[in-house]
N, C-alpha and C positions, 0 to 999 in steps of 0.2 A: 648388855650395855647397862652400866650403873646409872643411877639418878644423877650423880655428879657429872658424868660424861655427857649426859643429855643436856644438863644445865650449861655446861661449858660450851657445847655446840650451839645452843640457843643464844648464849651471850656473844659468841663470835659472830653469828648471823646478825644480831642486833648491832654490834660494833661496825660491821661492814656496811650495813644499811645506813647508819648515821654518818659514815664518811662522805656520803653524797650530799649531805645537808650543808647549809651555810655554816661558817664557823660560829656565828652568833647562835644559831639553832643548836649546834652541838653543845655549846656552853650551857644553854638553858636546859637541855635534856640531861646533861651531866649534873647540874644543880638539882634538878628534880629527882634524879636517881639517888643522890646523896640524902636528900631530905626524906624521901620515902623509905629509905633503908634504915634510918635512925629514928625510932619512936614516931612513926607516922600518925599515931593516934593522939599525940601531944600537941598542944597549941604551938604554932611557929612564932618565933621572936626574931627581932632584928639581929641579935647576936648569932643565932643559929643560921639565919639566912646569910649573914656575912661570912661565917665560917664555911658554909657550903659553897659560896661563890669563890672563896679563896682556894679551897681544895679542888674545885672543878677547874679553876683557872690554871692551876698547876698541871692538871691532867690534860686539859684540852688546849689551852692557849700557848703553853710553853713551846710547842713544836712549830709555831708560826713566827714569822718576822714581826718586829714591833708594830709596824704600821697595820698589819693585818690584825694583830691582837687588839690594838687600840680601837680600830673600826668595829671589830666584832663585839667588844665590850660595850661600846656606845650603843650599838644596835640592840644588844641584849638588854641593857638597862632601859632603853627607850621603850621596849616592849613591857617592861615591868611597872611603868608609871601607875597604871590602875591597880596593879597587884601589890606594889610596895607601899601603897597609901597607908599611913599610920592607922586609919580607921579599920582597914582590913585586918591588920595584925592585932589591933586592940579588940576586935570582935572575937578573938580566940580561934581563928581558923586553924585547923590542924595541918601538920606537915604533909599528910597524905593528900588533903584537899588542895593545898598550895602547890604541891607537886603536879597535880592534875592541871591546875591553871597554868603552871610554867610550861607544861607540854603543849597546851593549847597555844600559848603565846609563841612558842618555838615555831609553830607552823606559819606564823605571820612574818617571821624575820628571814 
């Protein structure tokens, strides 16, 4: 079995496990994945966070009806209030650290 096959199997198990989460939690995990895959050692900014949310929204939210999407987005954003504080971003928190915080926040929604 190749490394790529093992990785694909692990990714599939992770995807299936996340299907049982709330839509808001799925969204936060998807945002965290995107942020941690792209320069996790660099400070996160509002533009990068917005782009990650947009991409994750397409991947996660597009499959649900509008009412579900709207509710999930509101729940996800409400979990971000302490994380999206301008002071946190101004402090130069890295994408990797922010992704960890997003994953923690996902457990609460």
